[in-house]
Steps between C-alpha positions, in 0.01 A plus 500: 500500500566124539732264322386161372717234350445240231699183559593274209643154509878471516642521152849388594649324795450718811384807303186687591311751287321781685286763324391788731207717390384811701134500586334805663249451778309760705408316817803327630854634542785421269666160542873480455693188411776499760624145433413226254501150644450189297241268642498150336157359415383144466481521118854631475401862439668780690280768658604841630402628850471878554542686830180702545405774748375241745854387562623852584531625862163540673353847539510672839225747586313654796122503558281633785386212717136617499507389137634158598309389814620145431846606624390626843601187691841460332571873531409488873750220548765703317453813717474292818836341425653844566259651756323235705124540532197274500382374165151644543625845599742510208234399247267765643774762461561393138128515424509877568685551173290719269546758224447780753804380706656322664609283206679167550718414200616146441794419271434196280699298244344290229144421411258222577651187647852650499396810692707571809466763778824690544431803726260746656490875564228724643436861388308744724417866494708760690313745727540856371690393189257463213770398252681243715454134585650298786664162426483234772507126555758445224589129502645248249462126529791332678552257214525786245730740684831598351365500145413871464130464569518761773603764252239377256230522767592865585506589127154353453375698804645818353342425163161443662522821707601703193207355304266627774642851483724499810843660498676378814539176695588507870613211721675401823760232558702368794801352316443520121584868454798420279286283270241777455778756453620301198145517359501886516340558839637780725467570869205725594283625782225286655152496350165365624384177342121478464506121477163328489320791676479694177223263384250616768646821654512822290850630427407839654429327834825304481687825433344661810608202711848493351790674668679557168438813293343474157653640185285817523594556865867462423485752220303744719755459785788565258322811366441631853861444592621693198252785570606519862866525399426785256292698749763465776755643261275799429419598861585879549724616776343588829241224509424137415194328352390140534360342189126472528449795751458874430798734541547685833383835353160357415428371849242707692578591866302299750190678641547664846375297794155597638502747796491335836179551696560563873294282735204663669591689824376356829402712802769505772445269793478657852812448707461304826541700826845490649544259795516658852852579618635269770745661748836323526548280805686642803856366547628411848754735653863417434706354790776712648819489300781274627843654503751334265758270662847628570739490205690173474851436370507559129569187295833472317502639148444249225802388300555690180301354214691367195363652183374238253707438186403722209265344253616443146388764258172418343498442121383791290139490402432345159474733212155555364420307186548694180187630342353250253594573147214582272478209256240451228232246592560151364315418176174317554526125459332361195210267562635263230799308627774392265468126447794322336428170327755296304504150350679376814332707778144619552337690785156342433358199684196287439235414758732232651799736524686344206694742269311565180591683176258717303554518122316614185541499123352733237367299207 
């Protein structure tokens, strides 16, 4: 629906007659007369100027860069303004954008000559998470920051991911966790980003090389934990059973050891003849005994000895330690450690040792 006007010549001083007639059109959107301005003409007639859709705010939208290869150089400059890299290496990284991921989205404003590059975001697959995408390299032009384009860029990324059938977006940040929290993102556990390797390495191989469990492995681990808890609660008295092994009653006794075979007997060796006996040597006769000397004057008796002072009584021997009390064995430590992550503290670090926050949002 559009409005057209028929302008007549002024009938009185300063008066203007305007006749508006609605005209329906099917191809272009409705035009609204927001303000009527009088434009004097050379012949004295007054014409009316209408505000059309072209004068409204320019449209903002996102498009994959592999559909706009003409923006590779300017987008490389935009990303390099935040993370320094050579121009050729950055262009080569952007050229990996494809429908099979990773996908590099560029945020644009306007069309044709008035088109302007506002921001960039890259979406990659997540190893072991078939319904998740990883958001990285989120950057907005320095000249356009503070105008809400960061939020618009994330909304466009969510809209694109939802249109491709994905249900969750994951990301990491060093210092923008409060910004993403306002957008609905929450703290989460780390995931494995496939990056550009998903284009030439099968996802199954990436999952084998990854140290993070997949969705199926996590569900299986949770099921085994619940089963182990139930079986431990149902163990009868007088015996225990480890999950995955047969009960003690079903174990067969080990076979007896084979009988030992004595070594073959050897004939006894003949004993050597005894050596001939040697008579002992003859001793010389003893000299005649010498009579003892006459008794001499006995020496004076020694002075009486002073007894040593009595030793102090020795301390009583220490008491034996009390018998150890029978305590139940400590519970086994869980292999999964409790990791606490808040919007102000995180236990995670990146490859350079800088604190990093893991977040996700269900879309």
